C-alpha positions as a Markdown table, in Angstrom:
| # | Residue | x | y | z |
|---|---|---|---|---|
| 1 | Met | 5.9 | 24.8 | 11.3 |
| 2 | Asn | 4.4 | 24.5 | 14.4 |
| 3 | Val | 3.8 | 21.8 | 16.8 |
| 4 | Gln | -0.1 | 21.7 | 16.7 |
| 5 | Ser | -0.1 | 21.3 | 12.8 |
| 6 | Ile | 2.8 | 18.3 | 13.0 |
| 7 | Val | 0.1 | 16.6 | 15.8 |
| 8 | Thr | -3.1 | 17.2 | 14.0 |
| 9 | Ala | -1.1 | 15.4 | 10.8 |
| 10 | Val | 0.1 | 12.8 | 12.7 |
| 11 | Leu | -3.5 | 12.0 | 14.1 |
| 12 | Phe | -5.2 | 12.2 | 11.0 |
| 13 | Phe | -2.8 | 9.5 | 9.6 |
| 14 | Ala | -3.5 | 7.5 | 12.4 |
| 15 | Leu | -6.9 | 8.3 | 12.2 |
| 16 | Leu | -6.7 | 6.9 | 8.5 |
| 17 | Gly | -4.9 | 3.8 | 9.0 |
| 18 | Gly | -7.2 | 3.0 | 12.1 |
| 19 | Ile | -10.0 | 3.0 | 9.3 |
| 20 | Tyr | -8.0 | 1.2 | 6.5 |
| 21 | Ala | -7.4 | -1.8 | 9.3 |
| 22 | Ala | -10.6 | -2.1 | 10.7 |
| 23 | Ser | -12.1 | -1.9 | 6.8 |
| 24 | Tyr | -9.8 | -4.8 | 6.4 |
| 25 | Tyr | -10.5 | -6.8 | 9.5 |
| 26 | Leu | -14.0 | -6.5 | 8.9 |
| 27 | Asn | -13.9 | -7.6 | 4.8 |
| 28 | His | -11.8 | -11.0 | 5.9 |
| 29 | Lys | -14.6 | -11.6 | 8.9 |
| 30 | Thr | -17.5 | -11.2 | 6.2 |
| 31 | Pro | -18.4 | -14.5 | 5.0 |
| 32 | Lys | -18.4 | -15.5 | 1.2 |
| 33 | Pro | -22.1 | -15.5 | -0.4 |
| 34 | Pro | -23.6 | -19.0 | -1.1 |
| 35 | Gly | -22.3 | -20.7 | -4.4 |
| 36 | Cys | -19.0 | -18.3 | -4.5 |
| 37 | Glu | -16.8 | -20.4 | -1.9 |
| 38 | Asp | -14.6 | -22.1 | -4.4 |
| 39 | Leu | -14.7 | -20.4 | -8.0 |
| 40 | Lys | -12.3 | -21.0 | -10.7 |
| 41 | Pro | -12.1 | -19.1 | -13.9 |
| 42 | Gln | -12.5 | -21.0 | -17.1 |
| 43 | Cys | -11.0 | -18.8 | -19.4 |
| 44 | Lys | -9.8 | -20.0 | -23.1 |
| 45 | Gly | -9.8 | -17.0 | -24.3 |
| 46 | Cys | -6.0 | -16.4 | -24.8 |
| 47 | His | -3.2 | -18.7 | -24.6 |
| 48 | Asp | -1.3 | -16.6 | -22.2 |
| 49 | Lys | -0.6 | -19.4 | -19.3 |
| 50 | Asn | 1.4 | -16.8 | -17.0 |
| 51 | Cys | -2.6 | -15.1 | -16.7 |
| 52 | Ile | -4.2 | -16.1 | -13.2 |
| 53 | Asn | -7.3 | -16.8 | -15.1 |
| 54 | His | -6.1 | -19.8 | -17.0 |
| 55 | Pro | -6.3 | -22.9 | -15.9 |
| 56 | Glu | -2.9 | -24.2 | -16.9 |
| 57 | Tyr | -1.5 | -21.2 | -14.4 |
| 58 | His | -3.1 | -23.7 | -11.4 |
| 59 | Arg | -1.4 | -26.4 | -12.4 |
């Protein structure tokens, strides 16, 4: 392996990491649409209390 291919690979992964970080930042900066600020699912389909959608999970 030559040095140029290693530098190219490092720069490529740095670019991918930068794109991910920018996307993550911009996603958290975007406001939620009106009516979606505090949504809580009202699931009553199963009896699994460990499911995050079950109302008992949030108590």
